[in-house]
Every structure is written in C-alpha cells, then in structure tokens.
VOBA-1610 file (N, C-alpha, C; in pm, whole numbers, padded with zeros to 5 digits, always signed):
BEGIN
Unk+31417-05311+03611Unk+31383-05369+03497Unk+31311-05307+03437Unk+31211-05204+03499Unk+31159-05120+03395Unk+31257-05019+03286Unk+31351-04967+03350Unk+31419-04880+03264Unk+31545-04989+03167Unk+31566-05112+03225Unk+31609-05183+03123Unk+31525-05247+03010Unk+31366-05244+02998Unk+31295-05255+02926Unk+31259-05152+02826Unk+31316-05033+02884Unk+31276-04902+02807Unk+31365-04918+02686Unk+31491-05005+02660Unk+31613-04989+02590Unk+31539-05040+02437Unk+31425-05125+02433Unk+31356-05155+02323Unk+31294-05035+02246Unk+31292-04936+02327Unk+31189-04799+02237Unk+31320-04737+02126Unk+31421-04749+02164Unk+31537-04673+02097Unk+31581-04797+01984Unk+31667-04712+01884Unk+31724-04787+01785Unk+31852-04870+01864Unk+31830-04999+01834Unk+31958-05104+01868Unk+31941-05203+01784Unk+32067-05312+01792Unk+32109-05379+01692Unk+32018-05518+01800Unk+31935-05498+01872Unk+31880-05596+01941Unk+31727-05598+01874Unk+31670-05473+01807Unk+31563-05482+01765Unk+31512-05514+01651Unk+31526-05638+01602Unk+31536-05690+01484Unk+31533-05622+01371Unk+31421-05614+01273Unk+31444-05554+01163Unk+31496-05392+01138Unk+31428-05321+01270Unk+31501-05170+01268Unk+31634-05174+01264Unk+31671-05240+01343Unk+31834-05212+01389Unk+31918-05323+01269Unk+31872-05435+01237Unk+31951-05464+01145Unk+31941-05436+00998Unk+31842-05339+00929Unk+31844-05250+00809Unk+31945-05171+00817Unk+32021-05131+00915Unk+32107-05071+00890Unk+32270-05097+00918Unk+32284-05235+00916Unk+32445-05299+00924Unk+32452-05318+00813Unk+32609-05321+00803Unk+32654-05246+00651Unk+32626-05376+00546Unk+32638-05483+00611Unk+32652-05576+00504Unk+32504-05633+00418Unk+32421-05546+00509Unk+32254-05572+00478Unk+32225-05474+00344Unk+32267-05349+00340Unk+32267-05215+00298Unk+32363-05153+00196Unk+32308-05071+00105Unk+32378-05044+00017Unk+32431-04880+00094Unk+32543-04789+00049Unk+32590-04703+00146Unk+32498-04574+00123Unk+32466-04578+00009Unk+32367-04455+00001Unk+32234-04484+00044Unk+32177-04320+00093Unk+32019-04367+00199Unk+31932-04263+00102Unk+31862-04291+00072Unk+31772-04218-00002Unk+31664-04120+00089Unk+31712-03997+00058Unk+31612-03925+00167Unk+31463-03909+00153Unk+31413-03877+00252Unk+31291-03838+00232Unk+31241-03672+00189Unk+31148-03696+00113Unk+31150-03611+00008Unk+31102-03448+00084Unk+31151-03336+00057Unk+31095-03239+00147Unk+30988-03189+00109Unk+30905-03144+00206Unk+30792-03108+00211Unk+30748-02949+00150Unk+30666-02906+00099Unk+30655-02795+00051Unk+30579-02698+00184Unk+30679-02611+00225Unk+30617-02535+00363Unk+30587-02407+00327Unk+30499-02314+00417Unk+30479-02212+00385Unk+30624-02110+00422Unk+30682-02055+00373Unk+30790-01960+00414Unk+30773-01845+00483Unk+30858-01863+00611Unk+30877-01760+00723Unk+30825-01610+00718Unk+30873-01560+00589Unk+30871-01453+00527Unk+30746-01386+00509Unk+30615-01485+00500Unk+30496-01443+00480Unk+30450-01408+00622Unk+30536-01392+00720Unk+30460-01370+00858Unk+30472-01172+00855Unk+30381-01123+00942Unk+30392-00995+00908Unk+30524-00943+01048Unk+30554-01044+01121Unk+30688-01019+01203Unk+30687-01116+01258Unk+30821-01167+01264Unk+30903-01260+01350Unk+30979-01187+01502Unk+30959-01220+01608Unk+31005-01183+01680Unk+31088-01269+01753Unk+31238-01276+01787Unk+31308-01351+01822Unk+31320-01325+01969Unk+31407-01454+02003Unk+31480-01445+02143Unk+31504-01315+02208Unk+31604-01258+02141Unk+31633-01121+02217Unk+31542-01023+02228Unk+31412-01057+02150Unk+31329-00920+02176Unk+31235-00991+02271Unk+31221-01094+02345Unk+31143-01167+02439Unk+31177-01168+02541Unk+31135-01061+02654Unk+31123-01143+02790Unk+31050-01143+02885Unk+31065-01246+02908Unk+30946-01353+03048Unk+30892-01470+02944Unk+30775-01506+02995Unk+30696-01583+02919Unk+30627-01576+02809Unk+30588-01433+02851Unk+30510-01408+02731Unk+30503-01264+02706Unk+30450-01187+02564Unk+30434-01043+02534Unk+30349-01036+02479Unk+30302-00881+02494Unk+30176-00845+02442Unk+30207-00736+02288Unk+30174-00736+02201Unk+30168-00663+02109Unk+30053-00575+02099Unk+30055-00444+02102Unk+29948-00325+02041Unk+29924-00325+01908Unk+29788-00320+01880Unk+29753-00325+01755Unk+29626-00187+01748Unk+29673-00093+01664Unk+29569+00027+01656Unk+29434-00057+01588Unk+29309-00020+01673Unk+29190-00021+01642Unk+29146+00068+01484Unk+29117-00035+01382Unk+29095+00065+01243Unk+28945+00160+01289Unk+28974+00284+01238Unk+28844+00394+01226Unk+28778+00419+01394Unk+28875+00439+01446Unk+28820+00464+01577Unk+28859+00615+01606Unk+28919+00726+01505Unk+28925+00820+01516Unk+28827+00895+01436Unk+28758+00997+01460Unk+28658+01073+01354Unk+28726+01259+01342Unk+28674+01261+01214Unk+28705+01407+01199Unk+28526+01497+01171Unk+28488+01573+01253Unk+28393+01617+01254Unk+28378+01783+01228Unk+28250+01809+01167Unk+28262+01945+01172Unk+28245+02023+01257Unk+28311+02168+01265Unk+28301+02249+01375Unk+28247+02372+01337Unk+28151+02444+01419Unk+28095+02552+01367Unk+28226+02669+01428Unk+28202+02783+01355Unk+28290+02883+01405Unk+28263+02946+01573Unk+28370+02931+01636Unk+28402+02962+01775Unk+28375+02834+01858Unk+28314+02747+01826Unk+28298+02612+01892Unk+28411+02542+01919Unk+28382+02465+01987Unk+28452+02399+02083Unk+28526+02274+01963Unk+28634+02223+01967Unk+28665+02117+01871Unk+28645+01980+01942Unk+28591+01881+01872Unk+28560+01755+01950Unk+28692+01680+01997Unk+28704+01623+02145Unk+28808+01553+02139Unk+28777+01413+02058Unk+28933+01346+02028Unk+28870+01186+01992Unk+29047+01144+01967Unk+29035+01022+01998Unk+29167+00947+01986Unk+29180+00797+01923Unk+29235+00746+01912Unk+29253+00613+01854Unk+29242+00524+01977Unk+29184+00413+01957Unk+29175+00283+02011Unk+29301+00197+02013Unk+29348+00098+02094Unk+29407-00014+02094Unk+29346-00139+02119Unk+29424-00237+02060Unk+29372-00389+02094Unk+29512-00441+02119Unk+29487-00575+02167Unk+29621-00647+02207Unk+29630-00781+02157Unk+29717-00812+02149Unk+29758-00975+02082Unk+29868-01038+02202Unk+29838-01134+02282Unk+29946-01177+02365Unk+30002-01306+02312Unk+30141-01327+02277Unk+30238-01433+02235Unk+30252-01528+02385Unk+30248-01660+02395Unk+30286-01698+02486Unk+30356-01835+02463Unk+30493-01852+02380Unk+30544-01947+02325Unk+30574-02089+02433Unk+30539-02203+02364Unk+30539-02318+02414Unk+30676-02410+02408Unk+30677-02507+02431Unk+30788-02589+02419Unk+30764-02724+02343Unk+30832-02715+02230Unk+30812-02862+02141Unk+30961-02914+02162Unk+30958-03031+02139Unk+31102-03108+02140Unk+31086-03244+02108Unk+31221-03287+02100Unk+31236-03468+02057Unk+31392-03471+02126Unk+31400-03605+02164Unk+31523-03695+02219Unk+31533-03792+02123Unk+31657-03806+02075Unk+31728-03877+01988Unk+31845-03939+02058Unk+31801-04082+02075Unk+31874-04184+02133Unk+31933-04290+02055Unk+32047-04335+02044Unk+32122-04456+01937Unk+32246-04492+02030Unk+32213-04646+02009Unk+32325-04730+02097Unk+32451-04729+02032Unk+32533-04719+02083Unk+32708-04727+02036Unk+32725-04794+01907Unk+32655-04921+01954Unk+32694-05044+01840Unk+32638-05006+01709Unk+32498-04962+01722Unk+32437-04904+01546Unk+32532-04795+01550Unk+32581-04731+01594Unk+32674-04597+01549Unk+32808-04645+01473Unk+32849-04748+01566Unk+33002-04831+01511Unk+32964-04928+01375Unk+32846-04975+01382Unk+32795-05110+01287Unk+32772-05048+01147Unk+32751-04908+01155Unk+32629-04842+01032Unk+32715-04792+00958Unk+32711-04790+00830Unk+32769-04711+00721Unk+32723-04576+00695Unk+32578-04530+00750Unk+32541-04420+00780Unk+32582-04335+00852Unk+32618-04204+00906Unk+32601-04125+00996Unk+32460-04096+01038Unk+32433-04169+01141Unk+32294-04201+01238Unk+32229-04080+01301Unk+32335-04001+01367Unk+32301-03930+01471Unk+32284-03810+01360Unk+32362-03741+01296Unk+32315-03646+01197Unk+32210-03695+01138Unk+32170-03812+01048Unk+32100-03801+00937Unk+31950-03781+01058Unk+31931-03832+01205Unk+31817-03797+01285Unk+31825-03652+01305Unk+31932-03587+01330Unk+31948-03462+01362Unk+31886-03357+01222Unk+31902-03378+01126Unk+31871-03341+01009Unk+31730-03359+00996Unk+31679-03477+00990Unk+31528-03526+00999Unk+31452-03450+01116Unk+31495-03422+01234Unk+31456-03364+01377Unk+31402-03173+01311Unk+31513-03137+01234Unk+31510-02995+01189Unk+31366-02983+01101Unk+31371-03090+01005Unk+31239-03097+00903Unk+31155-03111+01040Unk+31126-03190+01097Unk+30995-03173+01164Unk+30970-03027+01242Unk+31048-02980+01330Unk+31043-02870+01361Unk+30971-02736+01260Unk+31046-02741+01117Unk+30969-02669+01029Unk+30835-02690+00982Unk+30817-02840+00975Unk+30690-02872+00965Unk+30561-02852+01063Unk+30621-02848+01224Unk+30524-02820+01298Unk+30514-02663+01297Unk+30612-02583+01262Unk+30594-02446+01260Unk+30434-02422+01168Unk+30466-02501+01059Unk+30340-02451+00897Unk+30211-02498+01012Unk+30221-02601+01083Unk+30093-02659+01170Unk+30051-02516+01223Unk+30143-02460+01293Unk+30052-02371+01400Unk+30028-02230+01306Unk+30086-02196+01175Unk+30065-02100+01133Unk+29923-02110+01044Unk+29913-02263+00976Unk+29786-02303+00925Unk+29666-02307+01012Unk+29676-02307+01139Unk+29605-02312+01225Unk+29540-02185+01279Unk+29629-02069+01256Unk+29572-01911+01259Unk+29550-01870+01130Unk+29573-01937+01022Unk+29506-01863+00889Unk+29380-01916+00896Unk+29318-02033+00961Unk+29174-02061+00993Unk+29106-02007+01063Unk+29147-01904+01145Unk+29060-01820+01158Unk+29025-01688+01102Unk+29040-01735+00989Unk+29021-01618+00889Unk+28887-01546+00935Unk+28844-01387+00924Unk+28712-01360+00920Unk+28609-01393+00817Unk+28683-01425+00723Unk+28568-01445+00607Unk+28577-01598+00564Unk+28481-01666+00506Unk+28557-01817+00405Unk+28430-01807+00289Unk+28497-01843+00186Unk+28438-01841+00057Unk+28416-01969+00019Unk+28311-01996+00062Unk+28256-02186+00034Unk+28242-02211-00142Unk+28342-02262-00161Unk+28363-02325-00315Unk+28286-02417-00375Unk+28260-02490-00449Unk+28211-02589-00505Unk+28264-02716-00523Unk+28303-02800-00578Unk+28375-02939-00633Unk+28488-02883-00644Unk+28501-02769-00691Unk+28658-02732-00761Unk+28694-02588-00740Unk+28822-02535-00688Unk+28825-02409-00685Unk+28811-02328-00817Unk+28771-02205-00841Unk+28742-02135-00906Unk+28809-01989-00899Unk+28836-01936-01066Unk+28856-01798-01025Unk+28769-01719-00941Unk+28654-01740-00972Unk+28555-01646-00890Unk+28575-01647-00760Unk+28614-01803-00712Unk+28648-01785-00588Unk+28740-01708-00522Unk+28861-01716-00569Unk+28978-01655-00582Unk+28972-01475-00563Unk+28893-01437-00629Unk+28851-01318-00655Unk+28800-01243-00556Unk+28678-01343-00517Unk+28573-01308-00393Unk+28678-01340-00265Unk+28762-01413-00230Unk+28850-01424-00118Unk+28931-01327-00120Unk+28968-01220-00248Unk+29068-01085-00261Unk+28962-01012-00214Unk+28822-00949-00237Unk+28753-00923-00219Unk+28687-00877-00084Unk+28717-00982-00021Unk+28667-00970+00123Unk+28799-00912+00191Unk+28886-00955+00146Unk+29024-00888+00214Unk+29003-00729+00188Unk+29028-00685+00101Unk+29008-00559+00010Unk+28887-00481+00062Unk+28796-00582+00091Unk+28660-00484+00142Unk+28675-00433+00323Unk+28780-00490+00328Unk+28830-00460+00525Unk+28967-00341+00517Unk+28993-00310+00382Unk+29088-00195+00340Unk+29211-00241+00367Unk+29197-00410+00364Unk+29362-00430+00353Unk+29435-00477+00210Unk+29511-00515+00154Unk+29558-00528+00016Unk+29632-00694+00049Unk+29543-00771-00041Unk+29571-00912-00055Unk+29734-00911-00131Unk+29854-01002-00077Unk+29948-01011-00110Unk+29988-01140-00175Unk+29926-01225-00092Unk+29968-01362-00060Unk+29823-01471-00085Unk+29874-01592-00154Unk+29798-01688-00138Unk+29832-01793-00103Unk+29816-01904-00003Unk+29878-02015+00039Unk+29739-02141-00007Unk+29778-02270-00078Unk+29682-02339-00119Unk+29783-02511-00120Unk+29669-02583-00045Unk+29673-02730-00073Unk+29716-02806-00218Unk+29766-02910-00228Unk+29773-02961-00332Unk+29619-02972-00441Unk+29523-03019-00377Unk+29416-03049-00440Unk+29365-02920-00507Unk+29379-02798-00424Unk+29357-02666-00452Unk+29432-02627-00561Unk+29551-02656-00577Unk+29634-02647-00689Unk+29601-02716-00834Unk+29564-02838-00834Unk+29515-02931-00930Unk+29418-02847-00979Unk+29321-02818-00904Unk+29198-02731-00981Unk+29253-02631-01038Unk+29370-02504-01013Unk+29378-02411-01086Unk+29436-02472-01178Unk+29539-02579-01189Unk+29584-02624-01298Unk+29505-02651-01415Unk+29370-02715-01392Unk+29247-02726-01483Unk+29176-02624-01500Unk+29223-02503-01487Unk+29154-02361-01537Unk+29236-02314-01684Unk+29147-02297-01769Unk+29214-02273-01910Unk+29274-02161-01906Unk+29232-02044-01847Unk+29270-01896-01810Unk+29445-01933-01777Unk+29470-01988-01709Unk+29603-02001-01632Unk+29710-02065-01719Unk+29643-02147-01814Unk+29733-02251-01886Unk+29765-02236-02018Unk+29658-02164-02089Unk+29660-02155-02205Unk+29720-02000-02267Unk+29837-01999-02322Unk+29924-01884-02341Unk+29857-01756-02380Unk+29754-01786-02475Unk+29658-01659-02574Unk+29556-01581-02463Unk+29523-01685-02340Unk+29421-01621-02245Unk+29533-01515-02136Unk+29645-01629-02087Unk+29708-01580-01961Unk+29791-01465-02016Unk+29818-01461-02124Unk+29911-01316-02172Unk+30050-01369-02188Unk+30081-01477-02086Unk+30225-01520-02080Unk+30205-01676-02039Unk+30353-01732-02082Unk+30361-01863-01990Unk+30416-01870-01887Unk+30427-01705-01757Unk+30501-01753-01664Unk+30419-01880-01546Unk+30256-01886-01594Unk+30208-01991-01494Unk+30239-02135-01529Unk+30263-02123-01674Unk+30321-02257-01702Unk+30442-02287-01624Unk+30520-02225-01681Unk+30695-02231-01652Unk+30685-02262-01504Unk+30624-02187-01420Unk+30668-02218-01264Unk+30557-02287-01223Unk+30489-02355-01268Unk+30434-02462-01204Unk+30303-02426-01122Unk+30215-02293-01191Unk+30128-02264-01105Unk+30129-02230-00951Unk+30281-02213-00910Unk+30300-02154-00817Unk+30401-02039-00819Unk+30367-01945-00928Unk+30427-01801-00944Unk+30326-01691-00885Unk+30233-01644-00952Unk+30146-01517-00906Unk+29995-01535-00992Unk+29916-01500-00898Unk+29781-01514-00984Unk+29705-01385-00947Unk+29691-01323-01004Unk+29589-01183-00979Unk+29691-01087-00888Unk+29824-01110-00930Unk+29945-01022-00826Unk+29979-01098-00736Unk+29900-01217-00667Unk+29900-01247-00552Unk+30023-01359-00539Unk+30136-01368-00476Unk+30216-01446-00451Unk+30170-01584-00408Unk+30205-01723-00504Unk+30108-01844-00461Unk+30220-01912-00424Unk+30198-01998-00311Unk+30290-02122-00232Unk+30240-02227-00213Unk+30253-02314-00237Unk+30169-02477-00235Unk+30213-02512-00091Unk+30137-02526+00022Unk+30194-02602+00127Unk+30174-02782+00128Unk+30222-02826+00211Unk+30225-02997+00239Unk+30087-03016+00330Unk+29995-03045+00287Unk+29856-03119+00352Unk+29942-03209+00497Unk+30050-03315+00456Unk+30091-03369+00532Unk+30135-03303+00679Unk+30185-03171+00651Unk+30226-03080+00781Unk+30123-02986+00772Unk+30003-03061+00818Unk+29876-02965+00874Unk+29809-03000+00990Unk+29742-02907+01028Unk+29682-02974+01176Unk+29603-03099+01159Unk+29521-03112+01033Unk+29409-03223+01009Unk+29443-03254+00894Unk+29587-03379+00840Unk+29628-03410+00739Unk+29494-03479+00648Unk+29472-03469+00541Unk+29370-03498+00474Unk+29248-03365+00425Unk+29260-03296+00505Unk+29140-03178+00499Unk+29187-03063+00422Unk+29316-03011+00468Unk+29367-02887+00441Unk+29411-02913+00283Unk+29447-03016+00226Unk+29459-03009+00085Unk+29357-02932-00020Unk+29260-02927+00064Unk+29143-02843-00062Unk+29129-02720-00017Unk+29229-02666+00057Unk+29188-02546+00133Unk+29289-02409+00077Unk+29254-02328+00059Unk+29347-02215+00024Unk+29309-02084+00095Unk+29435-01990+00125Unk+29391-01878+00191Unk+29464-01787+00129Unk+29353-01641+00129Unk+29441-01522+00079Unk+29420-01421+00171Unk+29552-01350+00163Unk+29583-01247+00311Unk+29681-01161+00275Unk+29658-01063+00353Unk+29777-00932+00333Unk+29904-00970+00440Unk+30019-00987+00405Unk+30109-01042+00480Unk+30145-00932+00619Unk+30113-00834+00548Unk+30177-00702+00683Unk+30069-00723+00789Unk+29973-00776+00772Unk+29885-00747+00866Unk+29811-00934+00940Unk+29831-01004+00877Unk+29781-01126+00902Unk+29819-01169+01064Unk+29956-01250+01035Unk+29985-01310+01159Unk+30128-01284+01198Unk+30157-01322+01342Unk+30297-01315+01377Unk+30352-01431+01435Unk+30493-01425+01430Unk+30554-01535+01483Unk+30643-01486+01606Unk+30662-01548+01742Unk+30727-01547+01851Unk+30813-01672+01863Unk+30953-01664+01876Unk+31028-01734+01934Unk+31131-01692+02018Unk+31071-01768+02159Unk+31146-01754+02294Unk+31270-01795+02285Unk+31272-01921+02231Unk+31369-02021+02187Unk+31408-02061+02084Unk+31488-02015+01978Unk+31510-02113+01872Unk+31551-02299+01866Unk+31555-02325+01782Unk+31595-02488+01750Unk+31723-02493+01855Unk+31721-02569+01966Unk+31828-02579+02041Unk+31888-02694+02080Unk+31978-02747+02046Unk+32030-02872+02075Unk+32143-02905+02161Unk+32111-03012+02239Unk+32225-03035+02374Unk+32246-03160+02333Unk+32400-03211+02332Unk+32418-03322+02302Unk+32389-03447+02434Unk+32359-03557+02404Unk+32333-03655+02517Unk+32416-03768+02523Unk+32424-03819+02624Unk+32513-03940+02643Unk+32441-04014+02768Unk+32410-04149+02740Unk+32372-04227+02855Unk+32470-04335+02852Unk+32584-04347+02945Unk+32669-04436+02955Unk+32609-04559+03023Unk+32532-04563+03095Unk+32491-04685+03144Unk+32419-04796+03060Unk+32334-04729+02944Unk+32289-04814+02841Unk+32369-04806+02700Unk+32526-04724+02766Unk+32563-04752+02679Unk+32507-04653+02499Unk+32464-04574+02494Unk+32386-04475+02408Unk+32426-04326+02401Unk+32416-04254+02270Unk+32429-04126+02272Unk+32340-04083+02161Unk+32329-03951+02158Unk+32238-03880+02106Unk+32245-03750+02119Unk+32100-03661+02110Unk+32077-03545+02146Unk+31930-03512+02155Unk+31912-03402+02256Unk+31774-03328+02289Unk+31779-03206+02193Unk+31668-03176+02125Unk+31650-03076+02035Unk+31496-03028+02115Unk+31514-02881+02109Unk+31369-02776+02175Unk+31393-02673+02086Unk+31229-02656+02092Unk+31185-02467+02066Unk+31080-02432+02139Unk+31097-02347+02161Unk+30981-02272+02198Unk+30879-02141+02114Unk+30805-02180+02098Unk+30744-02114+01968Unk+30575-02055+02011Unk+30541-01946+01926Unk+30414-01939+01921Unk+30346-01854+01802Unk+30238-01900+01752Unk+30196-01814+01625Unk+30050-01761+01669Unk+30017-01635+01651Unk+29919-01586+01673Unk+29857-01491+01546Unk+29722-01486+01498Unk+29676-01421+01404Unk+29704-01239+01478Unk+29721-01147+01394Unk+29690-01007+01454Unk+29577-00949+01385Unk+29533-00933+01277Unk+29404-00938+01229Unk+29344-01037+01158Unk+29224-01080+01189Unk+29190-01181+01106Unk+29091-01140+00993Unk+29064-01002+00986Unk+28983-00955+00865Unk+29076-00943+00755Unk+29227-00948+00766Unk+29304-00943+00683Unk+29347-01104+00570Unk+29259-01189+00650Unk+29254-01319+00579Unk+29125-01367+00520Unk+29110-01440+00414Unk+29045-01479+00391Unk+29034-01645+00339Unk+28932-01723+00390Unk+28954-01855+00340Unk+28906-01905+00258Unk+28945-01973+00174Unk+28866-02053+00048Unk+28858-02225+00068Unk+28731-02268+00079Unk+28724-02407+00118Unk+28646-02462-00026Unk+28690-02613-00038Unk+28609-02683-00164Unk+28583-02811-00122Unk+28502-02839-00201Unk+28429-02976-00139Unk+28510-03101-00185
//
C-alpha cells in the first residue's frame, strides 16, 4: 500500500487541480513559459574541466604561489643563492545532483502539451541555476570586501578594482544582483551622455562595461540565499578567480514504470566549483 500511496506524489489525472489543469478541454493549447533567469556565463570561469579530463572521484590542480622566488645581490666569487617557486593545490570533488521526472500515461495521452519534453526543458534550466549557486558561493570567498552604504557607488566599484589590482591581478569582470544594478542606473555618470561620453550604458541597459569591466546581471533567485545576493556585486580576474569541474555532464536516462503506467526520465550531473585564488576576487555589499 505504501508504494501505491506514492503515486499521489507524481503528476496524474487523479491529483485534482494539478492534473486537470492540463486536460485539453480546460486549457488553451499555448503554454506561457517561465521566464529565463539571468545567469553568470560559464565562460567567466578561469577553466572548465570536462569528463574526459577527470579520472577518479577527484583531481588536484597545482597553483604557483606568487612571490616565492627572489633574486639577490651576489658578490664577486660568491655562491649564487638557491631559490625556487612554491606551489599550492586546489582539489575538485564533483558531487551528484539530479531530478527524476515521472508522469502518468493518462496525462501524456490527454494533454495538449508535450509534458515530458516540457519537464526536461525546465530541468535543464534548474541544472544551470544550480551551477550559478555554486559559482556565487565561491565568489563569496572573496579575499576582500567593500562595505557599501545604502546604495552602490562608483567609489565602491573603484575600491573593489583596487583591491584586485593591489594583489597584482587584473579586474576583468563584474557580476551584480538586480538591486545593485538599480543603484548603478541611478548614478548620473552612467546615464547622462555628456558625462558618460557615449550612450553605450543606456543602450545596453547597464549590462555592458563599467571601467572596462564586463558586467553581467545574475538572478538572486538562483543564489545560495535568495533575497540576499540581489544587493551584492563581485569584481574579479576571470583568468584567476575560479574553476568548474564536471565529471558527468547533464545525463538523461529514460524511465518507465509499467506497474504504475508511468514514464519519464532521470537527469543527473556531477559538478564542483572551487576558488583558485581568492585574492583575485573582491566583493561589494550594500545595505
């Protein structure tokens, strides 16, 4: 009986509102899709390692430790001092994420919507959003934090860039939440053509470049703590900040449950995101 009762956890024509919403006589044939969330582009990672490059459950990346070799004054006839560079390591251990989609055959037969395909498409979005959560958690390990006030300012961005440059890295990118973006849109320097020098900021909705930084807006709803990250911004050197290791990319296996008259799919992914050099990242917070 316990197994039979679990049928109520799935989409079925016996589930009341959830099931009947997709019966043809009750819906229009067009489905309004959920909005695409703004996500941090994968190319902002310093390196993405794929399944063919990962052997075993984990792997280690060697990093040169900055400023660990010195050149010294040597007197005539004196021995030249020995020195060498040091290394640190970062270990990636991809873990598994997944979702199972199960739909009754009656729903598939009665619906005007391709239920399995629709669910698979949404599942793909959820995996992408999960990856962003992992990236944001790593960016949060920033070596320096700029504590802004009630609103983000030009000075905050300049200080964050200086923090990265002070460690000899080159700030290349900035990712921001929507409240941070709202603050930038209220700065007249960026929206008045006579001060900005051109209209690029207005034309591209403040998601173009700021002080040479490529700016990307990320969705707070796809963050480790929704409601918090909307106020944050991160400035970093994309060649040094973080890496992504994928030992199993998104994999789908068809699923059939004849005894329940259901079908669907199981989707899984094994992934890990780790910081390479936290000094190449600076975080900006606002109240």
